[in-house]
C-alpha positions as CSV (number, residue, x, y, z in Angstrom):
1,Q,-59.6,-1.2,10.9
2,R,-56.6,0.7,12.1
3,A,-53.4,1.1,10.1
4,P,-50.1,-0.4,11.4
5,A,-47.7,1.5,13.6
6,T,-45.8,2.8,10.7
7,C,-48.7,5.1,9.9
8,A,-49.7,8.1,11.9
9,E,-53.1,9.6,12.6
10,R,-53.7,13.2,11.6
11,G,-56.6,15.7,11.6
12,N,-60.0,15.7,13.3
13,N,-61.8,13.7,10.6
14,G,-60.1,10.4,11.5
15,R,-58.2,10.1,8.2
16,I,-55.1,7.9,8.3
17,F,-51.8,8.7,6.6
18,C,-48.8,6.4,6.0
19,D,-45.1,7.4,6.1
20,Y,-45.4,8.8,2.5
21,H,-48.2,11.1,3.5
22,L,-50.8,9.4,1.3
23,D,-54.4,9.8,2.2
24,I,-55.5,6.2,2.7
25,A,-59.1,7.1,2.8
26,L,-58.9,8.6,-0.7
27,I,-57.1,5.5,-2.0
28,F,-59.7,3.3,-0.5
29,K,-62.4,5.4,-2.2
30,D,-60.6,5.1,-5.6
31,V,-60.5,1.3,-5.2
32,Q,-64.2,1.2,-4.6
33,L,-64.9,3.2,-7.7
34,L,-62.6,0.9,-9.7
35,K,-64.5,-2.2,-8.4
36,K,-67.8,-0.6,-9.4
37,K,-66.5,0.2,-12.9
38,E,-65.2,-3.3,-13.4
39,K,-68.6,-4.7,-12.5
40,E,-70.2,-2.5,-15.2
41,N,-67.7,-3.5,-17.8
42,L,-68.2,-7.2,-16.9
43,A,-72.0,-6.9,-17.4
44,R,-71.5,-5.4,-20.9
45,A,-68.7,-7.8,-22.1
46,P,-69.5,-11.1,-23.9
47,A,-68.8,-14.1,-21.8
48,D,-66.1,-15.5,-24.1
49,K,-64.1,-12.3,-23.9
50,L,-63.7,-12.4,-20.1
51,S,-60.4,-13.3,-18.6
52,D,-59.5,-14.3,-15.1
53,S,-57.5,-11.2,-14.7
54,S,-60.4,-8.9,-15.5
55,H,-62.8,-10.5,-13.2
56,P,-63.4,-8.7,-9.9
57,A,-63.1,-12.0,-8.2
58,S,-59.4,-11.9,-9.1
59,L,-59.0,-8.9,-6.7
60,P,-58.4,-10.0,-3.2
61,P,-61.5,-9.8,-1.1
62,P,-62.3,-8.0,1.0
63,W,-61.2,-4.6,-0.3
64,T,-59.9,-3.4,2.9
65,Y,-57.3,-1.0,4.3
66,Q,-55.1,-4.1,5.0
67,W,-55.1,-5.0,1.3
68,V,-54.3,-1.4,0.2
69,L,-51.6,-0.9,2.9
70,G,-50.1,-4.3,2.1
71,K,-49.8,-3.4,-1.6
72,M,-48.1,-0.2,-0.5
73,G,-45.6,-2.0,1.7
74,C,-46.9,-0.4,4.9
75,L,-47.6,-3.6,6.7
76,G,-44.8,-5.2,8.6
77,N,-45.8,-8.7,7.6
78,S,-45.4,-7.8,3.9
79,K,-41.6,-8.2,4.3
80,T,-39.9,-11.6,4.3
81,E,-37.8,-12.9,7.2
82,D,-34.6,-12.3,5.2
83,Q,-35.5,-8.7,4.5
84,R,-36.2,-8.0,8.2
85,N,-32.9,-9.7,9.2
86,E,-31.0,-7.7,6.5
87,E,-32.5,-4.4,7.8
88,K,-31.7,-5.3,11.3
89,A,-28.1,-6.0,10.4
90,Q,-27.9,-2.7,8.5
91,R,-29.2,-0.9,11.6
92,E,-26.6,-2.6,13.8
93,A,-23.8,-1.8,11.3
94,N,-24.9,1.9,11.2
95,K,-24.9,2.1,15.0
96,K,-21.3,0.7,15.1
97,I,-20.2,3.2,12.4
98,E,-21.8,6.1,14.2
99,K,-20.2,5.0,17.5
100,Q,-16.8,4.8,15.9
101,L,-17.2,8.1,14.2
102,Q,-18.1,9.7,17.5
103,K,-15.1,8.1,19.1
104,D,-12.8,9.3,16.4
105,K,-14.3,12.8,16.7
106,Q,-13.5,12.8,20.4
107,I,-9.9,11.7,19.8
108,Y,-9.5,14.2,17.1
109,R,-10.7,17.1,19.3
110,A,-8.5,15.9,22.1
111,T,-5.4,16.0,20.0
112,H,-3.0,19.0,19.9
113,R,-1.8,19.6,16.4
114,L,1.4,21.6,16.1
115,L,2.7,23.0,12.9
116,L,6.5,23.6,12.6
117,L,7.2,26.5,10.3
118,G,10.4,28.5,9.6
119,A,12.9,29.3,6.9
120,G,15.3,26.6,5.7
121,E,18.0,25.2,8.1
122,S,16.4,26.8,11.1
123,G,16.3,23.5,13.1
124,K,12.7,22.3,12.7
125,S,13.6,18.7,11.9
126,T,15.9,18.7,15.0
127,I,13.0,19.7,17.2
128,V,11.0,16.8,15.8
129,K,13.9,14.4,16.5
130,Q,14.0,15.7,20.1
131,M,10.3,14.9,20.5
132,R,11.1,11.3,19.4
133,I,14.0,11.0,21.9
134,L,12.0,12.5,24.7
135,H,8.5,11.0,24.1
136,V,8.6,8.2,21.5
137,N,11.4,5.9,22.8
138,G,14.0,7.4,20.6
139,F,15.5,5.7,17.6
140,N,15.9,1.9,17.3
141,A,19.0,0.1,16.1
142,E,17.7,-0.2,12.5
143,E,16.9,3.5,12.2
144,K,20.4,4.4,13.6
145,K,22.0,2.1,11.1
146,Q,20.1,3.8,8.2
147,K,21.5,7.2,9.3
148,I,25.1,6.2,9.0
149,H,25.2,6.9,5.3
150,D,23.7,10.3,5.8
151,I,26.3,11.1,8.5
152,K,29.1,10.1,6.2
153,N,27.6,12.2,3.5
154,N,27.7,15.2,5.9
155,I,31.4,14.7,6.3
156,K,31.9,14.5,2.5
157,E,29.7,17.5,1.8
158,A,31.5,19.5,4.6
159,I,35.1,19.0,3.4
160,E,34.1,19.3,-0.2
161,T,32.3,22.6,0.4
162,I,35.2,24.1,2.4
163,V,37.9,23.1,-0.1
164,A,35.9,24.4,-3.0
165,A,35.3,27.7,-1.2
166,M,39.0,28.2,-0.7
167,T,39.4,29.2,-4.3
168,T,36.2,31.1,-4.7
169,L,36.3,33.4,-1.7
170,T,37.6,37.0,-2.0
171,P,40.3,37.0,-1.0
172,P,40.9,33.3,-1.4
173,C,42.3,31.0,1.2
174,Q,45.6,29.1,0.8
175,I,46.7,25.7,2.0
176,A,49.0,26.3,4.9
177,C,51.0,23.1,4.6
178,P,52.4,22.5,1.0
179,A,52.4,18.7,1.7
180,N,48.6,18.9,1.8
181,R,48.3,20.2,-1.7
182,S,47.8,16.6,-3.1
183,R,45.2,16.0,-0.5
184,F,43.5,19.2,-1.5
185,E,43.4,18.1,-5.1
186,Y,42.2,14.6,-4.1
187,V,39.2,16.0,-2.3
188,L,38.5,18.6,-4.9
189,N,38.3,15.9,-7.7
190,R,37.7,12.5,-6.2
191,V,34.5,13.2,-4.2
192,L,32.7,14.4,-7.4
193,Q,33.2,11.1,-9.2
194,K,30.3,8.7,-9.6
195,D,32.3,5.7,-8.3
196,F,33.2,7.5,-5.1
197,E,33.4,5.3,-2.0
198,F,34.1,6.2,1.7
199,S,37.5,4.5,1.7
200,S,40.3,4.7,4.3
201,E,42.2,7.0,1.9
202,F,39.3,9.5,1.9
203,Y,39.1,9.6,5.7
204,D,42.9,10.0,6.0
205,H,43.1,12.9,3.6
206,T,40.0,14.6,5.1
207,K,41.3,14.3,8.7
208,I,44.7,15.8,7.8
209,L,43.1,18.6,5.7
210,W,40.8,19.5,8.5
211,Q,43.8,20.2,10.7
212,D,45.4,22.5,8.1
213,E,45.3,26.1,9.2
214,G,44.3,27.3,5.8
215,V,41.3,25.0,5.7
216,R,40.4,26.2,9.3
217,A,40.6,29.8,8.1
218,C,38.2,29.1,5.3
219,W,35.8,27.3,7.7
220,E,35.8,30.4,9.9
221,R,34.5,32.4,7.0
222,S,31.7,30.0,6.4
223,N,29.1,32.8,6.5
224,E,30.4,33.8,3.1
225,Y,29.3,30.6,1.5
226,Q,26.8,27.8,2.1
227,L,28.1,25.3,4.7
228,I,26.0,22.9,6.8
229,D,26.0,23.7,10.6
230,C,27.2,20.2,11.5
231,A,30.5,20.5,9.5
232,Q,32.7,21.0,12.5
233,Y,31.0,18.5,14.6
234,F,31.4,15.6,12.2
235,L,34.8,16.6,10.9
236,D,36.0,16.4,14.5
237,R,34.5,12.9,14.8
238,I,36.0,11.3,11.6
239,D,37.9,8.7,13.6
240,V,34.6,7.6,15.2
241,V,32.4,7.6,12.2
242,R,34.9,5.7,10.0
243,Q,34.9,2.6,12.3
244,S,33.2,-0.5,10.8
245,D,31.2,-1.0,14.0
246,Y,30.1,2.6,14.3
247,T,26.7,3.2,15.8
248,P,25.4,6.8,15.8
249,T,24.6,8.4,19.2
250,D,21.5,10.5,19.8
251,Q,23.7,13.6,19.5
252,D,24.9,12.3,16.1
253,L,21.4,11.8,14.9
254,L,20.4,15.3,16.1
255,R,23.3,16.9,14.3
256,C,22.9,15.0,11.1
257,R,21.6,17.2,8.3
258,V,19.2,15.9,5.6
259,L,17.1,18.3,3.5
260,T,13.4,18.1,4.4
261,S,11.1,17.9,1.4
262,G,7.4,17.4,1.9
263,I,5.4,17.1,5.1
264,F,6.3,14.7,7.9
265,E,4.1,13.9,10.9
266,T,5.3,12.8,14.3
267,R,2.8,11.5,16.9
268,F,3.6,11.4,20.6
269,Q,1.8,11.4,24.0
270,I,2.6,13.4,27.2
271,D,0.6,12.6,30.3
272,K,-2.1,11.0,28.2
273,V,-2.4,14.0,26.0
274,N,-2.0,13.3,22.2
275,F,0.3,15.6,20.1
276,H,0.7,15.6,16.3
277,M,3.7,17.6,15.1
278,F,4.0,18.4,11.4
279,D,7.4,19.3,10.0
280,V,7.4,21.1,6.6
281,G,10.3,21.9,4.4
282,G,11.4,25.5,4.9
283,Q,13.0,26.4,1.5
284,R,11.0,28.8,-0.6
285,D,9.8,26.1,-3.1
286,E,8.5,24.0,-0.2
287,R,6.4,26.7,1.4
288,R,3.5,26.2,-1.1
289,K,2.8,22.9,0.7
290,W,2.2,24.6,4.0
291,I,-1.4,25.6,3.3
292,Q,-2.3,21.9,3.3
293,C,-1.5,21.8,7.1
294,F,-3.3,24.9,8.3
295,N,-6.7,23.2,8.8
296,D,-7.6,22.9,12.5
297,V,-4.1,23.6,13.8
298,T,-3.8,24.2,17.6
299,A,-0.6,26.3,17.4
300,I,2.2,27.2,15.1
301,I,5.8,26.7,16.3
302,F,7.9,29.1,14.3
303,V,11.6,28.2,14.4
304,V,14.3,30.9,13.8
305,A,18.1,30.3,13.3
306,S,19.2,33.2,15.6
307,S,22.8,32.7,14.5
308,S,22.0,33.4,10.9
309,Y,22.2,37.2,11.1
310,N,25.4,37.2,9.0
311,M,24.4,34.5,6.5
312,V,22.4,34.5,3.2
313,I,19.8,31.9,2.0
314,R,20.7,29.1,-0.3
315,E,18.0,30.0,-2.8
316,D,19.5,33.2,-4.1
317,N,22.8,33.7,-2.2
318,Q,21.8,37.3,-1.5
319,T,18.9,37.6,1.0
320,N,20.0,37.8,4.6
321,R,18.8,34.7,6.4
322,L,17.5,36.4,9.5
323,Q,15.7,39.0,7.4
324,E,14.1,36.2,5.4
325,A,12.9,34.7,8.7
326,L,11.4,38.1,9.7
327,N,9.7,38.5,6.4
328,L,8.3,35.0,6.6
329,F,7.1,35.5,10.1
330,K,5.3,38.7,9.1
331,N,3.5,36.9,6.3
332,I,2.4,34.1,8.5
333,W,1.3,36.5,11.3
334,N,-0.8,38.7,9.0
335,N,-2.2,35.8,7.0
336,R,-6.0,36.2,7.1
337,W,-6.5,32.4,7.5
338,L,-4.1,32.3,10.5
339,R,-5.3,35.3,12.6
340,T,-6.8,33.1,15.3
341,I,-3.8,30.8,15.6
342,S,-1.2,31.8,18.1
343,V,2.6,31.3,17.5
344,I,5.2,29.8,19.8
345,L,8.5,31.4,18.7
346,F,11.6,29.3,19.0
347,L,14.7,31.5,18.8
348,N,16.9,28.6,18.0
349,K,20.7,28.0,17.7
350,Q,21.5,30.1,20.8
351,D,24.8,28.2,21.2
352,L,26.0,29.3,17.7
353,L,24.8,32.8,18.3
354,A,26.8,33.1,21.5
355,E,29.9,31.8,19.7
356,K,29.6,34.4,16.9
357,V,28.9,37.3,19.3
358,L,31.9,36.4,21.5
359,A,34.2,35.9,18.6
360,G,33.5,39.4,17.5
361,K,34.3,38.8,13.8
362,S,30.7,39.4,12.5
363,K,29.0,42.2,14.3
364,I,25.2,42.3,14.3
365,E,25.1,46.1,13.6
366,E,26.9,45.5,10.3
367,Y,23.8,43.6,9.1
368,F,21.1,45.3,11.3
369,P,22.2,48.9,11.9
370,E,19.4,49.4,14.5
371,F,21.3,47.1,16.8
372,A,23.8,49.9,17.5
373,R,21.0,51.9,19.3
374,Y,19.5,48.9,21.1
375,T,19.7,48.5,24.8
376,T,19.0,45.3,26.8
377,P,15.3,45.5,28.0
378,D,14.3,45.4,31.6
379,D,12.5,42.1,31.2
380,A,15.6,40.3,30.1
381,I,16.6,37.2,32.1
382,P,20.1,36.1,31.3
383,E,21.2,32.5,31.6
384,P,23.5,31.9,34.6
385,G,27.0,33.1,33.7
386,E,25.8,34.5,30.3
387,D,27.9,37.3,28.8
388,P,26.0,40.6,28.7
389,R,26.8,40.9,25.0
390,V,25.1,37.6,24.3
391,T,22.0,38.7,26.3
392,R,21.8,41.9,24.4
393,A,22.1,40.1,21.0
394,K,19.5,37.5,21.7
395,Y,16.9,39.9,23.1
396,F,17.4,42.2,20.1
397,I,16.5,39.4,17.8
398,R,13.5,38.5,20.0
399,D,12.2,42.1,19.9
400,E,12.5,42.3,16.1
401,F,9.9,39.5,16.0
402,L,7.8,40.9,18.8
403,R,7.7,44.2,17.0
404,I,5.9,42.4,14.1
405,S,3.5,40.5,16.4
406,T,2.4,43.6,18.4
407,A,1.9,45.8,15.3
408,S,-1.4,44.3,14.4
409,G,-2.9,44.7,17.9
410,D,-6.1,42.8,17.2
411,G,-5.7,40.6,20.3
412,R,-7.0,37.5,18.5
413,H,-3.6,35.6,18.6
414,Y,-0.4,35.9,20.5
415,C,3.3,35.3,20.2
416,Y,5.2,33.4,22.9
417,P,9.0,33.6,22.5
418,H,11.5,31.1,23.8
419,F,15.3,30.8,23.5
420,T,16.2,27.3,22.3
421,C,19.2,25.1,21.4
422,A,17.6,22.3,19.4
423,V,20.6,19.9,19.8
424,D,20.4,20.3,23.6
425,T,17.9,17.7,24.8
426,E,17.5,19.1,28.3
427,N,16.9,22.6,26.9
428,I,14.1,21.3,24.6
429,R,12.6,19.3,27.4
430,R,12.4,22.3,29.6
431,V,11.1,24.7,26.9
432,F,8.4,22.3,25.7
433,N,7.2,21.7,29.2
434,D,6.8,25.4,29.6
435,C,4.9,25.5,26.3
436,R,2.4,22.8,27.2
437,D,0.2,25.1,29.4
438,I,0.2,27.6,26.5
439,I,-0.8,24.9,24.0
440,Q,-3.5,23.6,26.3
441,R,-5.0,27.1,26.6
442,M,-4.9,27.4,22.8
443,H,-6.6,24.1,22.4
444,L,-9.4,25.0,24.8
445,R,-9.9,28.3,23.0
446,Q,-9.9,26.5,19.7
447,Y,-13.0,24.6,20.7
448,E,-14.5,27.5,22.5
449,L,-14.1,25.9,25.9
450,L,-12.2,28.9,27.2
């Protein structure tokens, strides 16, 4: 008799093997020998010593392949109905899991993952906010309400920092109006107390102090100490922010400064293409977390505060911020794990750079001597009405980064520079649209489709 479908025929001698590669013919032979031996034992044993279990009759007749295969579990009818139903359910569940895994894999491969890197306070989080405004329906009423406290804290931090710096700068700054001395002392002492509240008295004193010429003079020297970029913006809007029914605008949310600690993911879709953008803290102690995000990244967006050429980092109050960004960019560009990942370079804070250059108080050559010999390149494309001094400055900063990216010359990854102003929604919309084709090519190359 033939074995069931679960067994396969092999060889030229007609022997049959089951799924476990057992030679059924040999097993059958062993059973026949066992039967013969039992008969001999039975003949020699006394009748009263025989048991039912030792009698060959207790073995299922006939001794056939079906009996052997049945004992081995090779016959389909050896399983119960419940067992067959359970196996069927397991097979169906496995098919569903495999189908979902395949679907998830397709979605994953179709997603563009963008990693935002850069030194602290370069504008990375503002870029993420712009993506929400442009592609994720912005911020709802509850989210705006939650940001009010952060905005008020920005006002408090701004006036507190400026007032404190007036006595620590060399040479120090003096209050211009003697009547503001009491307000100066109020801010210097009151805001540090644990029971501080945003009272009308605080807003009144802050507003008048902000108009004092001595305070303004200290603010103009903000590159000599650590002051948030949004200080002027929110100090100018005190009367708006202090209102009980105040609701932040999109511009308020973009300007609001909150230190980023950890890794934040923002998901959005453009023309049915999925994007995942990862924002990572830029301070030195946050950078060790970056390596967690490098796996399977489509592109790196490296953000630089172009206006920081005359500032120092918070971490040590010594290292030039722009030089810190250059060093960080070089480390990322030459990292052996990232040599196949291209970089989109956002030369950010172009509005603040233009203000500094035109003011003429902090000259770039005082911090980067090579700027004195730099000439505007032939490929420079100035913005309409842009001052030539601004064009020269921003292209000098661009070329400092391109000098690093072209030094390796391996051709495995590329640097694509763009001039940005993260608080300008239209600028970011235009720049990101320009980047989409670049990102798409990177994505195709990532999966060896290009």
